[in-house]
N, C-alpha and C positions, 0 to 999 in steps of 0.2 A: 575553312568552314564559313558558310554564309551567315552573316549577322542578321538578326531579326530585331527590328525597331520595337520600341515600347508600344507604339500605336498598333503595329501589326499583331503583337502579342495580345493586347487587349481586345482587338477585333476577333482574333481566333478564339479567345476565351469566351467572348460573348456569343459566338456562333455555337460553341460546344454547350454552353449553359442554357440554350433555348430549350423550352419544354417541347417534347415530341407528342404526337397525337396518342400514341399507345400509352404514354405515361398518364395522361389525363383519363383515358379509358380505364387503365389499371386501378387508379385510386378511386374513381367513381364506382367501379364494380365492388371494390372492397368495402366502401362505406355503405353500400346497399345491402350487403349480406346480413348484418345483424337484424335488420328490419324486414327483409324479404324472407329470410329463413331464421326465425327466432330461436329454433332449437340448436343452431350453430353459433349463437352469440358468444357463449362462454369460450369456445375454442378460438373464435376470432379474437377475443380479448387476449387470450394467451399468446396467440401468434403475433399480435401487435407488440406485446411486451418483449417477447424474445427477439423479435425483429429489431426493435430499438436497441436491445442489448448487443445483438450481432453487429449492428451498424456502428455502435460505439467502439467495438473491438476493431472493426475494419478501418477506422480512422487511424489507429495507432499501428496496426499491422500492415494494412494494404497501402496506406498513404505515407506512413512514416518509417515503416520497416522495423518497428519495435515488436519483438516477439514477447507475448505475455501468456503465462499459464495461471495467473492469479487475478484475472479481470473480474472474477466474482466478488472480490473485495469491495469494489465500488457498488456493485449490485446490492450486496448485503448491507453496506453502510447506508445507502439510500433508502432501502426498505425499512431498516430500524429507525432511521432518522424521521421518516414520514410517519411511521407507526407511533413513535414516542411523541411526536409533535401533535398528532391527532388525539392521543390519549390524555396528554397532560396540559396542552396549551390551547389548540384550536382545531376543531374537526373539519374546517374548510379544506376541501381537496386541493384546490388551486394554490392556496397559500402554503399548504403542506408540501406540494410538489416543488414550488419555488424554493422553499427552505431546504428540502432534501438536495436539490441541485446545487444550491449555494455551499452547503457544508461538504458535499461530496467533491465539488470542484476544489475546495480548499484542501481536502485530503489528496486530490490529484496533484496539486502544486507541490505538496510535501513529498509525495512518492515519486514525482517526476525526476527529482535529483538522483534517484537510485538507478535510473535507466539511461543516464546520459553517457556513461562509460561502460566499458566491458563488452564481452562477446554476447552472442545470442543465448548461449548456455547460461551465462551469468544473469542475464535479464530473466530467463525462465525461472531460475532459482530465487531471485530476489522478489519477483512478482508473486510467485507461489508462497514464499515465506510471509509476505505481507498479508495475503488472504488467510493463512493459517494463524497469524498473530491476532487478526481481528476476530476470527472464529473462536479462538481461546478466550479472548477478552469478553466476547458476548456470552460465552458459557460461564465464565467466572463471575461476572456481575449479574447474577441471576435475579437479584432484587430489582434491577432496572429492566433487564431484557427478558426475564422469564427463564433464562438458562436453557436447558434441554427441552423444557416444555413449550418454549416459544412465548412470544409476546401476544397474549390473548386479550379479548375484550376491546379491540380497536373498532370503534363505531365512527363512521364517516358521516358528515353532514351532507345535505343535498348539494349537488353540483350547481354552482352559480346561484345557490339559494332556491332553486326551483326543481331540479331533476333528481329524484331519489334513485339510489342504486337498487334496481329491482332484482328479483330472484332469477329471472331469465338471463340477466347479464347484458341487456341491450344498451342501457345507459353506460355501463362499464366499458363495453366494447367500443361504443362511439367516443367515449372520453379517451380511451387508450389510443384509438386510431387517430383522433384529432391531435393528440400530443405527438404521436409518431410522425404524422404528416408535417406538422409545424417544425419539428426538429430536423426532419429530413430536408425540408425546404432550406433551412438555415445551413445545414451541413453541405447540401448540394451547391448552394451559392458560394460557400467558403472554399470548397475544393476546386471550384472552377474560377477562382479569383487568382490574382498574381501571388497572393500568399500561399494558396494551394499549390501553385506551380513551383514555387521555391521549396515547398515541403516535399514534393516528388523528387526534386533535384537532390535534396538531402537523402532521401531514401535510396536513390540510385547510386550516388557516389558522394559520401560525406566529405571526403578530402577535397574533391573538385568543387563542391558547394562552398566550402570554407575559402578556397583560393579565389573565388569570384566575389567574395564579400558578403556571403549569406551568413547571418548569425545563426549557426546551427543549433546551439543549445536553446536559444530563445524559441525557435520553431518547435523543437521537441517538447519543451515545457508547455507551450501553447496548445499543441495538439493533444498531449497527454491530459492536460487539464480539461479540455473540451470533451474528450472521450470519457473521462471520469464523470463529468456532469451528465452526459447522456446515459451512461450506465446507472448513475444514481437516479435519474428520472425513471428508468425502467424498473428499478427496485422500488421506488415510491409508488408507481402504478401497481406493481404486484401486491404491495402491502395494502394499498387503499382499496383495490377492487376485491381482495379476498378477506380483508379485515384481520389479517394474521401475518406475523413475521416469525420465522424460525431459523435455527442455525443452518438449515439446509441451504439457505441462500448464499452462504460462504463456501459451500462444498466444492471440492475439486471437480465433481461431475458437471457443475454449472459451467466452469471455464472450459472443460473438455467438450461439452455439447456445443457451445457457441463456436469453438474452433471447427467442429464438424460442419456446422451450418455454413461457415465461410468456405470450407472445402467444396461443399455442394454448390453454393451459389456463385462463388468466385471472389477472389481477393482484389482489392483496389478498385472496386466498383460498388457504390453505395447500394444499388439494387441487388447486389450479390448477397448482402446480409439479409435483406428483406425476403427475397425469393428463397434463399437457403433456409431461413427460419420457417417459412410456410411449407416448403418441401419436407423438412425434417419433422415438423409437427404432424403433417399428414401421414408420412410414412410411419411415424411412431404409433399414431392412433389406429391406422388401418392394419399394419402388421401385428400390433399387439392384440387387436381384436381377433385376429385369425390364429396366431400362435403366441399366446401370452408369455410362455416360458422361453421362447427362442427368438423374440423380436430383435434382440441385439445382434444375433447371428446374421439375419437378413440385411439389416442396415449396414453391418460391417462388410458383408459381401458386396453390397451396392457401392460402398466407398472404395473397396479394392478395385472393382471394375471401373469406377469413375477415374481413379488415379492411373490405372494401367492403360485404359483406352484414351482418356483425355476428354475434358469437357467439350472442346470444340467438335470432336467427332461424335460424341454421344448425343449432344444437343444441337447438332448442325442444322436440322430443319427449322429450329426456332431462333437461330442466332441473328435474325434480322432486328431483334429488339435493341441490340447495342449499336446499330448503325444510325 
């Protein structure tokens, strides 16, 4: 096997990490939508939030190989943290966002020790159990969280002290898109760094990674913590832009939907989470407007075709975006 020097590896990673023209066009067009089409600002806000949530799951699933069925635990914890912070301490959105990311990353550190060992089935059950525990705690401590009625009366202050959250959702959409882009930039730089390369080595073959001196557990703890912080940011954005947090954020449906987004967009590719979230939300809204009672059937049929045919064949004309 031919050896690759550290200099050659860093050079290759720098080439891969360079921004392509279509990426700049993609982000530019997205940021234009809330202001050029104000009627779609609210759905753009929702897309940005679920895209950030999907990207956080892709870090642990696509880049670390950790299967999770309870990723909504971090989404819900971030949502309640931001809502409670705004209601009882400070209504500033940016400070609340940073607080939610901090406490959710701390939860991620604690939960990361539960996924270091065991099989994929074990991780599925452990992560699902963590989400169910947090759901039950939020329901029991109704004096703090509002219980089944949800945490209401969350009023956010103006963004950066100047921009009020309007009814059309333009400020909220721009805020969520800005947070998504900033965290996407950080995650993109991270996965294309030497640390990200070792993380992929752990995903592909953990025993081989250990044999060449990679500290496997440290890598898994780091990526799980980072993914928890990103999911917590998505939850914080959800609570801040809606002024509400409910038990629904911990539901199994949230974790299942984000898995479907990654199936649609592709795993192990950060844009897979973003594009999968956009496609899923568009399909949901379009199909639900046509057949409100049977929209899940058509989305399920699309997923079956996608899995049987294969993403490469189904989306072959547009596969230049990954080149």
